[in-house]
LOSEDO-254800 format. One record per residue: residue number from 0; residue in three letters; x, y, z of N, C-alpha, C in turn. Coordinates in nm, 2 decimals. Layout:
<robas>
+-----+-----+--------+--------+--------+--------+--------+--------+--------+--------+--------+
!   i !  aa !   n.xx !   n.yy !   n.zz !  ca.xx !  ca.yy !  ca.zz !   c.xx !   c.yy !   c.zz !
+-----+-----+--------+--------+--------+--------+--------+--------+--------+--------+--------+
! NUM ! ALA !      X !      Y !      Z !      X !      Y !      Z !      X !      Y !      Z !
...
+-----+-----+--------+--------+--------+--------+--------+--------+--------+--------+--------+
</robas>
This chain:
<robas>
+-----+-----+--------+--------+--------+--------+--------+--------+--------+--------+--------+
!   i !  aa !   n.xx !   n.yy !   n.zz !  ca.xx !  ca.yy !  ca.zz !   c.xx !   c.yy !   c.zz !
+-----+-----+--------+--------+--------+--------+--------+--------+--------+--------+--------+
!   0 ! MET ! -10.62 !  -9.37 !  18.37 ! -10.60 !  -9.31 !  18.24 ! -10.64 !  -9.41 !  18.13 !
!   1 ! VAL ! -10.70 !  -9.37 !  18.03 ! -10.75 !  -9.45 !  17.92 ! -10.64 !  -9.49 !  17.82 !
!   2 ! GLU ! -10.62 !  -9.62 !  17.80 ! -10.52 !  -9.66 !  17.70 ! -10.59 !  -9.66 !  17.56 !
!   3 ! LEU ! -10.51 !  -9.62 !  17.46 ! -10.56 !  -9.62 !  17.32 ! -10.49 !  -9.72 !  17.23 !
!   4 ! ASN ! -10.57 !  -9.78 !  17.14 ! -10.51 !  -9.87 !  17.04 ! -10.44 !  -9.79 !  16.94 !
!   5 ! GLU ! -10.35 !  -9.85 !  16.86 ! -10.29 !  -9.79 !  16.75 ! -10.39 !  -9.75 !  16.64 !
!   6 ! ARG ! -10.36 !  -9.65 !  16.57 ! -10.44 !  -9.60 !  16.46 ! -10.45 !  -9.70 !  16.35 !
!   7 ! THR ! -10.57 !  -9.73 !  16.30 ! -10.58 !  -9.82 !  16.18 ! -10.62 !  -9.73 !  16.06 !
!   8 ! MET ! -10.60 !  -9.79 !  15.94 ! -10.63 !  -9.72 !  15.82 ! -10.78 !  -9.72 !  15.79 !
!   9 ! LEU ! -10.83 !  -9.61 !  15.74 ! -10.97 !  -9.60 !  15.70 ! -10.99 !  -9.67 !  15.57 !
!  10 ! VAL ! -11.08 !  -9.77 !  15.57 ! -11.12 !  -9.84 !  15.44 ! -11.27 !  -9.83 !  15.43 !
!  11 ! VAL ! -11.31 !  -9.78 !  15.31 ! -11.46 !  -9.77 !  15.28 ! -11.49 !  -9.84 !  15.15 !
!  12 ! ARG ! -11.60 !  -9.91 !  15.14 ! -11.64 !  -9.99 !  15.02 ! -11.76 !  -9.92 !  14.96 !
!  13 ! CYS ! -11.75 !  -9.90 !  14.83 ! -11.85 !  -9.85 !  14.74 ! -11.95 !  -9.96 !  14.70 !
!  14 ! LYS ! -12.08 !  -9.95 !  14.74 ! -12.17 ! -10.06 !  14.70 ! -12.20 ! -10.06 !  14.55 !
!  15 ! GLN ! -12.18 !  -9.95 !  14.49 ! -12.22 !  -9.94 !  14.34 ! -12.12 ! -10.02 !  14.26 !
!  16 ! CYS ! -11.98 ! -10.00 !  14.28 ! -11.88 ! -10.07 !  14.20 ! -11.81 ! -10.18 !  14.28 !
!  17 ! ASN ! -11.85 ! -10.19 !  14.41 ! -11.79 ! -10.29 !  14.50 ! -11.64 ! -10.28 !  14.52 !
!  18 ! LYS ! -11.58 ! -10.16 !  14.51 ! -11.44 ! -10.14 !  14.52 ! -11.41 ! -10.09 !  14.66 !
!  19 ! GLU ! -11.31 ! -10.14 !  14.73 ! -11.27 ! -10.09 !  14.86 ! -11.16 !  -9.98 !  14.84 !
!  20 ! VAL ! -11.19 !  -9.87 !  14.90 ! -11.10 !  -9.75 !  14.88 ! -11.03 !  -9.73 !  15.02 !
!  21 ! LYS ! -10.90 !  -9.72 !  15.01 ! -10.82 !  -9.70 !  15.13 ! -10.77 !  -9.55 !  15.13 !
!  22 ! GLU ! -10.71 !  -9.51 !  15.24 ! -10.66 !  -9.37 !  15.24 ! -10.57 !  -9.34 !  15.13 !
!  23 ! GLY ! -10.49 !  -9.43 !  15.09 ! -10.39 !  -9.40 !  14.98 ! -10.45 !  -9.41 !  14.84 !
!  24 ! ASP ! -10.56 !  -9.49 !  14.82 ! -10.62 !  -9.50 !  14.69 ! -10.70 !  -9.38 !  14.64 !
!  25 ! HIS ! -10.76 !  -9.31 !  14.74 ! -10.83 !  -9.18 !  14.72 ! -10.97 !  -9.20 !  14.65 !
!  26 ! SER ! -10.99 !  -9.26 !  14.53 ! -11.12 !  -9.26 !  14.47 ! -11.15 !  -9.39 !  14.41 !
!  27 ! CYS ! -11.28 !  -9.42 !  14.39 ! -11.32 !  -9.55 !  14.33 ! -11.34 !  -9.55 !  14.18 !
!  28 ! GLY ! -11.38 !  -9.43 !  14.13 ! -11.39 !  -9.41 !  13.98 ! -11.52 !  -9.44 !  13.92 !
!  29 ! CYS ! -11.62 !  -9.48 !  14.00 ! -11.76 !  -9.50 !  13.95 ! -11.84 !  -9.37 !  13.96 !
!  30 ! PRO ! -11.96 !  -9.37 !  13.90 ! -12.05 !  -9.25 !  13.91 ! -12.08 !  -9.20 !  14.06 !
!  31 ! ASN ! -12.07 !  -9.29 !  14.15 ! -12.09 !  -9.25 !  14.29 ! -11.97 !  -9.16 !  14.34 !
!  32 ! MET ! -11.86 !  -9.17 !  14.28 ! -11.74 !  -9.09 !  14.31 ! -11.70 !  -9.09 !  14.46 !
!  33 ! LEU ! -11.68 !  -9.21 !  14.52 ! -11.64 !  -9.22 !  14.66 ! -11.49 !  -9.17 !  14.66 !
!  34 ! LEU ! -11.47 !  -9.07 !  14.76 ! -11.34 !  -9.01 !  14.77 ! -11.30 !  -9.02 !  14.92 !
!  35 ! VAL ! -11.17 !  -9.07 !  14.94 ! -11.12 !  -9.09 !  15.07 ! -11.00 !  -9.00 !  15.08 !
!  36 ! LYS ! -11.00 !  -8.91 !  15.18 ! -10.88 !  -8.82 !  15.21 ! -10.85 !  -8.83 !  15.36 !
!  37 ! CYS ! -10.73 !  -8.86 !  15.40 ! -10.69 !  -8.88 !  15.54 ! -10.79 !  -8.96 !  15.62 !
!  38 ! ASP ! -10.86 !  -8.90 !  15.71 ! -10.96 !  -8.98 !  15.79 ! -11.10 !  -8.94 !  15.76 !
!  39 ! THR ! -11.13 !  -8.88 !  15.64 ! -11.27 !  -8.85 !  15.60 ! -11.30 !  -8.90 !  15.47 !
!  40 ! PHE ! -11.42 !  -8.92 !  15.44 ! -11.46 !  -8.97 !  15.30 ! -11.59 !  -8.90 !  15.26 !
!  41 ! THR ! -11.62 !  -8.89 !  15.13 ! -11.74 !  -8.84 !  15.08 ! -11.78 !  -8.91 !  14.95 !
!  42 ! ALA ! -11.90 !  -8.90 !  14.91 ! -11.95 !  -8.96 !  14.79 ! -12.08 !  -8.89 !  14.75 !
!  43 ! SER ! -12.12 !  -8.91 !  14.62 ! -12.24 !  -8.85 !  14.57 ! -12.36 !  -8.90 !  14.65 !
!  44 ! ASP ! -12.36 !  -9.03 !  14.68 ! -12.47 !  -9.09 !  14.76 ! -12.40 !  -9.18 !  14.87 !
!  45 ! LEU ! -12.40 !  -9.12 !  15.00 ! -12.34 !  -9.19 !  15.11 ! -12.41 !  -9.32 !  15.15 !
!  46 ! SER ! -12.54 !  -9.34 !  15.11 ! -12.61 !  -9.46 !  15.14 ! -12.55 !  -9.58 !  15.06 !
!  47 ! LYS ! -12.48 !  -9.55 !  14.96 ! -12.41 !  -9.66 !  14.88 ! -12.27 !  -9.68 !  14.92 !
!  48 ! THR ! -12.24 !  -9.65 !  15.05 ! -12.10 !  -9.67 !  15.10 ! -12.11 !  -9.75 !  15.23 !
!  49 ! ILE ! -12.00 !  -9.83 !  15.26 ! -11.99 !  -9.90 !  15.38 ! -11.85 !  -9.88 !  15.44 !
!  50 ! ILE ! -11.85 !  -9.85 !  15.57 ! -11.72 !  -9.83 !  15.63 ! -11.67 !  -9.97 !  15.67 !
!  51 ! VAL ! -11.56 ! -10.02 !  15.61 ! -11.51 ! -10.15 !  15.64 ! -11.42 ! -10.14 !  15.76 !
!  52 ! THR ! -11.32 ! -10.05 !  15.77 ! -11.23 ! -10.03 !  15.88 ! -11.23 !  -9.88 !  15.92 !
!  53 ! ASP ! -11.25 !  -9.86 !  16.05 ! -11.25 !  -9.72 !  16.09 ! -11.11 !  -9.68 !  16.14 !
!  54 ! SER ! -11.08 !  -9.55 !  16.12 ! -10.95 !  -9.50 !  16.16 ! -10.94 !  -9.43 !  16.29 !
!  55 ! ARG ! -11.06 !  -9.42 !  16.36 ! -11.06 !  -9.36 !  16.49 ! -10.99 !  -9.44 !  16.59 !
!  56 ! LYS ! -10.93 !  -9.37 !  16.69 ! -10.87 !  -9.45 !  16.80 ! -10.98 !  -9.49 !  16.90 !
!  57 ! ARG ! -10.97 !  -9.62 !  16.94 ! -11.06 !  -9.67 !  17.03 ! -11.00 !  -9.71 !  17.16 !
!  58 ! SER ! -11.07 !  -9.69 !  17.27 ! -11.01 !  -9.73 !  17.40 ! -11.03 !  -9.87 !  17.42 !
!  59 ! LYS ! -10.93 !  -9.93 !  17.49 ! -10.93 ! -10.07 !  17.52 ! -11.03 ! -10.10 !  17.64 !
!  60 ! LYS ! -11.03 ! -10.00 !  17.73 ! -11.11 ! -10.02 !  17.85 ! -11.23 !  -9.92 !  17.84 !
!  61 ! GLU ! -11.35 !  -9.97 !  17.84 ! -11.46 !  -9.88 !  17.84 ! -11.54 !  -9.90 !  17.97 !
!  62 ! GLY ! -11.61 !  -9.79 !  18.01 ! -11.68 !  -9.80 !  18.13 ! -11.61 !  -9.73 !  18.25 !
!  63 ! LEU ! -11.67 !  -9.75 !  18.36 ! -11.62 !  -9.68 !  18.48 ! -11.52 !  -9.78 !  18.56 !
!  64 ! THR ! -11.42 !  -9.72 !  18.63 ! -11.34 !  -9.80 !  18.71 ! -11.40 !  -9.83 !  18.84 !
!  65 ! ASP ! -11.34 !  -9.91 !  18.93 ! -11.40 !  -9.94 !  19.06 ! -11.41 !  -9.82 !  19.14 !
!  66 ! SER ! -11.30 !  -9.73 !  19.14 ! -11.30 !  -9.61 !  19.22 ! -11.41 !  -9.51 !  19.17 !
!  67 ! ASP ! -11.44 !  -9.51 !  19.04 ! -11.54 !  -9.42 !  18.99 ! -11.68 !  -9.47 !  19.04 !
!  68 ! LEU ! -11.70 !  -9.60 !  19.04 ! -11.83 !  -9.66 !  19.08 ! -11.85 !  -9.63 !  19.23 !
!  69 ! ALA ! -11.74 !  -9.64 !  19.31 ! -11.75 !  -9.62 !  19.45 ! -11.79 !  -9.47 !  19.48 !
!  70 ! TRP ! -11.72 !  -9.38 !  19.40 ! -11.75 !  -9.24 !  19.42 ! -11.89 !  -9.20 !  19.38 !
!  71 ! GLN ! -11.94 !  -9.26 !  19.27 ! -12.08 !  -9.24 !  19.23 ! -12.18 !  -9.29 !  19.34 !
!  72 ! GLU ! -12.15 !  -9.41 !  19.40 ! -12.24 !  -9.46 !  19.50 ! -12.24 !  -9.37 !  19.62 !
!  73 ! GLN ! -12.12 !  -9.33 !  19.66 ! -12.11 !  -9.23 !  19.77 ! -12.19 !  -9.10 !  19.74 !
!  74 ! ARG ! -12.18 !  -9.05 !  19.62 ! -12.24 !  -8.93 !  19.58 ! -12.40 !  -8.95 !  19.58 !
!  75 ! ARG ! -12.44 !  -9.07 !  19.54 ! -12.59 !  -9.10 !  19.53 ! -12.65 !  -9.10 !  19.67 !
!  76 ! LYS ! -12.57 !  -9.14 !  19.77 ! -12.63 !  -9.16 !  19.91 ! -12.62 !  -9.03 !  19.99 !
!  77 ! ARG ! -12.57 !  -8.92 !  19.94 ! -12.55 !  -8.80 !  20.02 ! -12.69 !  -8.73 !  20.05 !
!  78 ! LYS ! -12.69 !  -8.66 !  20.16 ! -12.82 !  -8.60 !  20.20 ! -12.82 !  -8.46 !  20.13 !
!  79 ! ILE ! -12.94 !  -8.42 !  20.09 ! -12.97 !  -8.29 !  20.03 ! -13.03 !  -8.20 !  20.13 !
!  80 ! ARG ! -12.96 !  -8.09 !  20.15 ! -13.02 !  -7.99 !  20.25 ! -13.12 !  -7.90 !  20.18 !
!  81 ! ARG ! -13.23 !  -7.89 !  20.24 ! -13.33 !  -7.80 !  20.19 ! -13.34 !  -7.67 !  20.27 !
!  82 ! LEU ! -13.34 !  -7.56 !  20.21 ! -13.34 !  -7.44 !  20.28 ! -13.49 !  -7.39 !  20.29 !
!  83 ! ASN ! -13.53 !  -7.36 !  20.41 ! -13.66 !  -7.31 !  20.43 ! -13.65 !  -7.15 !  20.45 !
!  84 ! PHE ! -13.72 !  -7.08 !  20.36 ! -13.72 !  -6.94 !  20.37 ! -13.85 !  -6.89 !  20.43 !
!  85 ! GLU ! -13.85 !  -6.79 !  20.51 ! -13.97 !  -6.73 !  20.57 ! -14.03 !  -6.64 !  20.47 !
!  86 ! ILE ! -14.16 !  -6.66 !  20.44 ! -14.23 !  -6.58 !  20.34 ! -14.30 !  -6.47 !  20.42 !
!  87 ! ARG ! -14.28 !  -6.35 !  20.38 ! -14.34 !  -6.23 !  20.45 ! -14.45 !  -6.17 !  20.36 !
+-----+-----+--------+--------+--------+--------+--------+--------+--------+--------+--------+
</robas>
């Protein structure tokens, strides 16, 4: 089973006014109008924004377990049966 880290707050920085906006602050107030609501954000020009801290849950353990690797290796070595049909 995959373990998950605790949820972190979403923090986005506006490059135009250089203000960091958190989930609670909501807006930066410059002409780019960076707006943060819950776990989403929007702006007039998203190329002028930087995500400082992401709010998505991340797994501590990435990749396959030893049992998954063994199963895949066993699956890779299996023989494939080919069926020969008689053509009339």
